[in-house]
C-alpha positions as CSV (number, residue, x, y, z in Angstrom):
1,M,31.4,-2.1,-24.8
2,R,30.9,0.2,-21.8
3,T,28.2,-2.1,-20.4
4,T,30.4,-5.1,-20.9
5,L,33.3,-3.5,-19.1
6,F,31.0,-2.4,-16.3
7,C,29.7,-6.0,-15.9
8,F,33.1,-7.5,-15.7
9,F,34.0,-5.2,-12.9
10,I,30.9,-6.4,-11.2
11,L,31.9,-10.0,-11.7
12,F,35.2,-9.4,-10.0
13,I,33.5,-7.9,-7.0
14,V,30.7,-10.4,-6.8
15,L,33.3,-13.2,-6.3
16,F,34.2,-11.5,-3.0
17,I,30.7,-10.9,-1.7
18,P,30.6,-12.2,1.9
19,Q,28.2,-15.1,2.5
20,Q,25.6,-13.2,4.5
21,T,22.4,-15.0,5.3
22,N,20.6,-11.6,5.3
23,S,21.2,-11.2,1.6
24,Q,18.2,-13.3,0.6
25,P,15.1,-11.2,1.6
26,V,13.9,-8.4,-0.7
27,P,13.9,-5.7,0.7
28,A,17.1,-6.8,2.6
29,V,17.7,-6.4,6.3
30,D,20.4,-3.8,5.7
31,E,18.1,-1.7,3.5
32,N,15.6,-1.3,6.4
33,I,12.7,-0.9,3.9
34,P,9.3,-2.4,5.1
35,H,7.8,-3.5,1.7
36,L,8.0,-3.4,-2.0
37,V,5.0,-1.8,-3.7
38,T,3.2,-2.1,-7.0
39,F,-0.2,-0.5,-7.9
40,G,-2.9,-1.8,-10.1
41,G,-2.8,-0.8,-13.8
42,E,-5.3,1.9,-13.3
43,G,-3.6,3.4,-10.3
44,D,-3.0,7.0,-9.6
45,T,0.7,7.9,-10.0
46,A,0.3,10.4,-7.2
47,W,0.1,7.4,-4.8
48,G,3.7,6.6,-5.6
49,D,4.0,4.2,-8.6
50,D,4.9,5.7,-12.0
51,D,4.2,2.7,-14.3
52,F,2.7,-0.2,-12.2
53,V,5.4,-2.8,-12.8
54,Q,8.4,-3.9,-10.7
55,I,11.3,-6.1,-11.9
56,I,13.6,-7.9,-9.5
57,F,16.6,-10.1,-10.5
58,F,18.0,-13.0,-8.5
59,S,21.6,-14.3,-9.0
60,I,22.4,-17.9,-8.2
61,P,26.1,-18.8,-8.1
62,E,27.4,-21.0,-11.0
63,N,28.5,-23.8,-8.7
64,Y,25.1,-24.0,-6.9
65,Q,23.3,-27.1,-8.1
66,S,20.2,-27.6,-5.9
67,P,16.7,-26.4,-6.6
68,V,15.7,-22.9,-5.6
69,F,12.4,-21.2,-4.9
70,I,11.2,-17.6,-5.2
71,R,8.7,-16.8,-2.4
72,V,6.3,-13.9,-2.2
73,F,4.9,-12.6,1.1
74,D,1.3,-11.3,0.9
75,P,0.9,-11.5,-2.8
76,E,-2.9,-10.8,-2.7
77,T,-4.3,-7.3,-3.0
78,S,-6.7,-6.6,-0.1
79,G,-4.8,-7.5,3.0
80,E,-3.7,-5.8,6.1
81,I,-0.5,-4.3,4.7
82,D,-2.0,-3.3,1.3
83,E,-3.2,0.2,0.4
84,Q,-6.9,0.6,-0.5
85,K,-8.2,3.2,-2.9
86,G,-12.0,3.0,-3.1
87,E,-13.3,-0.5,-3.4
88,W,-10.7,-3.3,-3.5
89,D,-10.5,-4.2,-7.2
90,T,-6.8,-4.8,-8.0
91,I,-5.4,-7.8,-9.8
92,M,-1.6,-8.6,-9.8
93,R,0.4,-10.9,-12.0
94,Y,3.7,-12.4,-10.8
95,S,5.9,-14.0,-13.5
96,V,9.3,-15.7,-13.3
97,Y,11.6,-15.7,-16.3
98,G,14.9,-17.4,-17.1
99,G,16.8,-18.5,-20.1
100,D,18.4,-16.3,-22.8
101,G,17.5,-12.7,-22.6
102,A,15.9,-12.7,-19.2
103,C,18.4,-10.1,-17.9
104,S,20.7,-9.5,-20.9
105,E,17.9,-8.0,-22.9
106,E,18.4,-4.3,-22.5
107,D,14.7,-3.5,-22.3
108,A,14.5,-5.5,-19.0
109,R,17.1,-3.1,-17.5
110,R,15.5,0.3,-18.5
111,S,13.7,2.9,-16.5
112,N,10.6,2.7,-18.7
113,L,8.5,-0.3,-19.9
114,E,9.0,0.0,-23.6
115,G,10.1,-2.9,-25.7
116,D,10.7,-6.5,-24.6
117,Y,11.0,-6.2,-20.9
118,L,9.2,-9.6,-20.5
119,S,12.1,-11.2,-22.2
120,G,13.4,-14.8,-21.6
121,N,11.6,-18.1,-21.0
122,L,8.4,-17.9,-18.8
123,L,9.0,-20.4,-16.0
124,G,6.0,-19.7,-13.8
125,S,3.2,-17.2,-13.4
126,K,0.2,-16.6,-11.2
127,V,-2.5,-14.0,-10.9
128,F,-3.7,-12.8,-7.5
129,N,-6.8,-10.7,-6.5
130,Q,-8.6,-10.2,-3.2
131,N,-8.0,-13.7,-1.8
132,P,-7.8,-13.9,2.0
133,R,-6.0,-17.2,1.7
134,Y,-2.8,-15.3,0.9
135,D,-3.2,-12.4,3.2
136,G,-0.1,-12.3,5.3
137,K,1.0,-15.6,3.9
138,W,3.8,-16.8,1.6
139,Y,3.3,-18.1,-2.0
140,T,6.1,-20.1,-3.6
141,F,7.3,-20.3,-7.2
142,G,9.4,-23.3,-8.1
143,P,11.4,-25.4,-7.7
144,F,13.7,-24.1,-10.3
145,N,16.9,-25.7,-11.5
146,P,19.6,-23.0,-11.3
147,T,20.5,-23.7,-14.9
148,E,17.0,-22.6,-16.0
149,G,18.2,-19.0,-15.2
150,E,20.1,-17.0,-17.8
151,F,23.8,-17.7,-17.3
152,L,25.6,-14.4,-17.0
153,P,29.0,-14.6,-15.2
154,E,29.2,-10.8,-15.2
155,Y,26.1,-10.8,-12.9
156,G,27.4,-13.6,-10.6
157,G,25.9,-16.8,-12.2
158,H,22.4,-17.9,-13.2
159,I,19.9,-15.1,-13.3
160,F,16.1,-15.3,-12.7
161,K,13.8,-12.4,-13.3
162,L,10.6,-11.8,-11.3
163,V,8.1,-9.3,-12.9
164,I,5.3,-8.0,-10.8
165,E,2.6,-6.3,-12.9
166,G,-0.5,-4.4,-11.9
167,V,-3.0,-5.9,-14.3
168,E,-6.2,-4.1,-13.2
169,G,-7.5,-1.9,-10.4
170,D,-6.0,1.1,-8.5
171,D,-5.1,-0.3,-5.1
172,G,-1.5,-0.5,-3.8
173,N,-0.1,-4.0,-3.4
174,L,2.6,-4.3,-0.8
175,Y,4.7,-7.4,-0.6
176,N,8.1,-8.9,0.3
177,L,10.3,-11.6,-1.5
178,F,12.7,-14.3,-0.4
179,L,15.0,-16.5,-2.5
180,S,15.0,-19.9,-0.7
181,T,16.4,-23.4,-0.8
182,E,13.0,-24.6,0.5
183,G,9.4,-24.3,-0.8
184,K,7.7,-24.0,2.6
185,E,10.2,-21.9,4.6
186,N,12.8,-19.2,4.1
187,R,16.3,-20.6,3.9
188,P,18.9,-18.6,2.2
189,V,20.7,-19.8,-0.9
190,E,24.4,-19.5,-0.1
191,G,26.2,-16.9,-2.2
192,A,23.0,-15.7,-3.9
193,F,21.8,-12.1,-4.0
194,A,19.2,-9.9,-5.6
195,F,19.6,-6.8,-7.7
196,Y,17.3,-4.2,-9.3
197,F,17.7,-1.3,-11.7
198,K,14.5,0.6,-10.7
199,Y,13.3,0.2,-7.2
200,K,9.8,0.9,-5.8
201,F,9.1,0.6,-2.1
202,R,7.3,1.9,1.0
203,L,9.1,4.0,3.6
204,H,8.5,3.5,7.3
205,N,5.7,5.3,9.1
206,D,8.2,6.0,11.9
207,K,10.1,9.3,11.6
208,N,13.1,7.8,13.3
209,E,13.7,5.0,10.8
210,V,16.3,5.5,8.0
211,S,16.1,3.4,4.9
212,H,19.0,2.6,2.6
213,I,19.9,1.5,-0.9
214,Y,23.4,0.3,-2.1
215,P,24.7,0.9,-5.6
216,Y,28.3,-0.1,-6.3
217,M,30.7,2.2,-8.0
218,T,33.2,0.5,-10.3
219,S,36.4,2.3,-11.3
220,D,35.0,3.5,-14.6
221,V,32.2,5.5,-13.1
222,V,32.9,9.2,-13.0
223,A,29.4,10.6,-12.3
224,I,25.9,9.4,-11.5
225,Q,22.5,10.9,-12.1
226,Q,19.8,9.9,-9.6
227,S,16.1,10.2,-10.4
228,N,13.4,9.8,-7.7
229,F,9.6,10.0,-8.0
230,D,6.9,11.0,-5.6
231,W,9.1,11.6,-2.5
232,D,6.4,13.9,-1.2
233,N,9.0,16.3,0.3
234,D,9.4,13.7,3.1
235,G,12.7,14.8,4.6
236,F,15.9,14.4,2.6
237,I,18.1,11.9,0.7
238,R,21.9,11.9,1.2
239,I,25.0,9.9,0.2
240,I,27.4,8.4,2.7
241,S,30.6,7.0,1.2
242,P,34.3,6.9,2.0
243,A,34.6,10.4,0.4
244,K,31.2,11.9,1.2
245,N,29.7,12.7,4.5
246,G,26.1,13.4,3.6
247,E,26.0,14.9,0.1
248,I,22.3,15.8,-0.5
249,L,20.4,14.5,-3.5
250,A,17.5,16.4,-5.1
251,S,14.2,15.0,-3.9
252,S,10.8,15.1,-5.5
253,G,7.4,16.4,-4.3
254,D,4.0,14.9,-5.0
255,D,3.6,13.0,-8.3
256,N,6.7,14.4,-10.0
257,W,10.3,13.4,-10.7
258,S,13.5,15.1,-9.5
259,Q,17.0,14.5,-10.7
260,S,20.5,15.5,-9.6
261,R,24.0,14.7,-10.8
262,H,26.8,13.7,-8.5
263,K,30.5,13.3,-9.2
264,I,32.1,10.1,-8.1
265,L,35.5,10.7,-6.4
266,E,38.5,8.5,-6.5
267,G,37.9,7.3,-2.9
268,E,34.5,6.0,-3.9
269,H,35.6,3.7,-6.6
270,N,35.3,-0.1,-5.9
271,S,33.0,0.7,-3.1
272,S,29.3,0.8,-2.4
273,L,27.4,4.1,-1.8
274,D,25.0,4.2,1.1
275,I,22.0,6.3,-0.2
276,Q,20.1,7.1,3.0
277,M,16.4,8.2,3.0
278,I,15.7,10.2,6.2
279,K,12.2,11.2,6.9
280,K,11.4,14.7,8.2
281,K,10.9,15.0,11.9
282,S,7.9,17.4,11.8
283,K,4.6,16.2,10.4
284,L,4.6,12.5,9.6
285,V,4.2,11.6,5.9
286,K,2.3,8.3,6.1
287,D,2.4,5.5,3.6
288,N,5.0,7.1,1.5
289,N,5.8,5.1,-1.7
290,V,8.9,6.0,-3.6
291,V,10.5,5.2,-7.0
292,I,14.3,5.6,-7.6
293,F,16.9,4.7,-10.1
294,L,20.5,5.7,-11.0
295,E,22.4,6.2,-14.3
296,N,26.1,6.4,-14.9
297,Q,27.8,9.0,-17.1
298,Y,26.8,7.0,-20.2
299,G,23.1,7.0,-19.4
300,E,23.1,3.3,-18.4
301,L,21.0,2.2,-15.4
302,M,23.1,1.0,-12.5
303,P,22.0,-1.8,-10.2
304,F,21.2,-1.6,-6.6
305,Y,22.2,-4.7,-4.6
306,S,20.4,-6.4,-1.8
307,I,23.6,-6.4,0.2
308,P,26.2,-3.6,0.2
309,I,29.1,-5.1,-1.8
310,G,32.3,-4.7,0.3
311,G,30.2,-3.8,3.4
312,I,28.3,-0.7,4.5
313,P,30.5,2.3,3.5
314,E,31.7,4.7,6.1
315,Y,33.1,8.2,5.6
316,K,36.8,8.2,6.0
317,Y,37.8,11.6,7.4
318,S,41.4,12.6,7.9
319,I,42.8,15.2,10.3
320,G,45.9,17.0,9.3
321,I,48.6,16.8,12.0
322,K,51.7,19.0,11.6
323,P,54.8,17.0,12.6
324,K,57.1,18.4,15.2
325,Q,60.2,20.2,13.9
């Protein structure tokens, strides 16, 4: 019941998402994150991946009727942007799911990989290894009819799930995604967006860059617990919102988790949070891969959105002025 209520709040908000063309890449432009990351199945968790699987959802508006494509940049595992550990030996599997259960199956929206997270109908799959043909290039899945996705109005329309799995090896695979109307170029699908319940990505190697993620706070959320993994003590993480001007989140060290609980204030309801990841200005932590997820007060995972619903939040300070007598 609580999940259903939460989702209907999301539906109301999704209807008012502005049609931004920068909503289609993952990571999105406003997130300022260089790449997603997934390691091979025998990877070392100290390199920044706790379970070697990433799950990304794409929402297509109900009234959109043209074919869509899911494109992957640099899907192979030995290229310029990938992270080598010993000999290149990593194999990745990318799989697209739609149909009943693709997103509604609770196991697909958990922080661990137990149960039926590969739920739904398999629409396409491909395995990649060390193939220079795809180094720095795009590979396209599709075309898909939007109705092949699972129809979930509470998540904005027809939902496709992309699962990236590290099958073998221990190297880090870095990549980017794009939901497109075309198979050979990146053209945004109007009104579509991506969302994710557990996010794994690479931070910049520039100490001046700030990365962002954007969860949305519905009116029934009274508190959140954030969990992050392998932050490597790389600076700090803070919340900017209409009611918070830099509340600090607990951050993890090397190969461990850290959690912290944060109250959601009245002024933060029906608004996005801007969770900012700010690297330390002293010694540069290079190639820092991070995992993060949020839970509400019921222990349900909360989605991050590829665009900040309602726009990027700003702190609304007020100055008390005593009126003249």
